[in-house]
Each structure stands twice: as C-alpha cells, then as structure tokens.
N, C-alpha and C positions, 0 to 999 in steps of 0.2 A: 543260979544254975542254968535256967532257961536262956538267959542272955548270953552266957558263955557258949551254949550250944548253937545259938544263932550266929554268933561271931565266927565260930569254927566253920559252920555251914557256908557262910558268906565267903570266908577265906578259901574254902574248897571249891567254890564256883569257878568253873573254867572260864578263862577270858573270852572264849568264843561265845559263850552264853551272854556275858556282859556286853560284848560287841553287838550281838543280835538284839539285845534289849535296847541299847543306844540307837540302833538302826530303827527299831520300832518307834521309839520316841520321836526321832527326827521325821520319819514318814508321817507320824500322827500330826506333828506340827504342820507339815506340808499339806495334809488333807484339811486341817482346820483353816489354813490360809486359803485354800481353794474354795472351801464352802463359804467363807466369809464374803467372797466376791459374788456369790449367787443368792444371797438371802432375799434380794428383791424379787427373785423368781417365785418365791412362796406366795406373793400376792399379785404378781403380774406375769403370767406365763407367756405373754406376747413377746417379752424380751428374748426368751429362748426360741420362740417361733421365728422371730426375725433373724436370729443367727442361723437357724436351719435354712430358711428361704433365701437370705441375702448373702451369706458367707459360705456355708458348706455346700449347698445344692449346686450353685453355678460351676464349681470346679470338681464336682464328684464324678468318679468313673461309674460305669453302668451299675455295678453291684451295690455301690454305696448309694447311688441315686435311688435304686429300688428300696434299699433299707430306709433311707430318709423319707421317701414318699409313702411307704406302706406301714412303717413302724413308728418312726420318730415324729413326723409331723402330726399324724392322727393322735398320737399319744402324748403330745406336748403338755397338756394340762397335768397329766400324771407325772411325767418325767421332770417337769419344772419344780415339783415338790419333792420327788424321790431323790434327785441328784444332790441338792444341798443337804438334805437330811441324811442321806447315805454317806456323804463325805464327812459330815459332822460326826456321825456315829462311828464311822471307821476311824477317824482321827482320834476321838476320845478313847475308843477301845485300844488303839495301838499305844497311846500315851500311858494309859493306866495299866496296860497289860491284862486286859479283860478279854478273853476269847481271842487271843492274838492271831491264831491261825485262821479262824473264821473271818476276822476283820481283814487280814491280809488277802484272803481269797476274794472277799467282796471288793476290796480296793483294787486288786488285780483286774477283776472283771470290769470295774468302772473305768479304769485307765485304758484298758484294752478297747472297750466300747467307745470311749472318747476318741482315741486315735483312729479307730475304724470310721466313725461317723464324720470325722474331719478330713478324711482321706490322707492322713499323715503317713500311713504305711506305704503309700505309693510315691513317696518323695525321699530323695537322698538325704534331705534335711532331718528326717526322722532319726537317722543314725547319730546326728549331732545334738538332738533335742534332749535336754536334761530331764524332761518329764516323760521321755520315752523309755528306751532300754534300761537306763539306770533305775528308774522307779519300778518298772515291771520286774527287773531282776531282783531288786531288793524285796519286793512284795512276795515274789516266788520263793526266795530264801526263807522268809518268815512263814510262809504257808507250809513249807516242807519241815522246818525245824524250829517253829516258834512257840512250842509248848514248854511249860515249866521253866520259863526264863526268870532270872532273879529280879527282885523289885517289882513284881507283878501282883495285881490284885488276886487273880486266879492262878492256881498252881496245878 
C-alpha cells in the first residue's frame, strides 16, 4: 500500500520540480569540482594569498582593490579554509537535496563574492563566462523555489 502511494506521488510530481532537482544535482557536482581544486588551501593559505596579491590585485578597480586589501588579504587564513569547505558543503547539500534553498543561497553568495573579488563584473567576458550568469541564475532559481523537490533527503 505504502509503495503504491509513493509511486502515485512520484507520478504526480510536476516536471518542473524534477527539472529543479536535476539542476540542483548538476550544480552540486559543479561545487564539488570547484572545491576539489582548493583542498590544498586547507593546509597552505599562501596559495590563496598569492592569488590575491599576484592575480587579482594588479587588475582590480578601486572598490575591488579596497575589498582585497581590507577584507580578503587580512582574512586569507580564514577564507582559505572556509571556501573549500563551503563549496564542499554546498555541493553535497545540493546533490542530496538537504536544505537546498539554504545551500543555493550560500552558493550564490560564494559565486557572487568570487566574481567581485576577481573583478569579473567589470569585464564583457563575464557575460560569456559559464560560471557567471548561468550559475548565478540557476542558484537563484533554487533559492526561490528549491524546497520540497523530489528525491531529496529533506522535504
């Protein structure tokens, strides 16, 4: 009886909810991939510090330069640990469907912060960057309507 009820409920699930669930899984895989390239930061924050100083700072407009010099560079030891762990947590939460809306909001803020700190917003290339508007838009869609999706741990 319970199995039949679940089958009927799954059949009644709107395709839009299934589509959002698939979107959450794909974004989760994206965040896992992004975090995997940053695991070395957990033990060596100088890797991130060098990115700030050598790559981001030289091309930064004034507001981004201020942000890098007053927030990012002094906070490098903390951010070098938070970023990979945050991306890992957001990725797993999106894949499993656990607190999907919260994970999407956290992911949105992380991606937004990344593009601000790298000065990507001030480049026309940002409009063509697959990690820019498409990822931000998808995360925003999940933040708005990502609760009670099918095949999720939390409902």
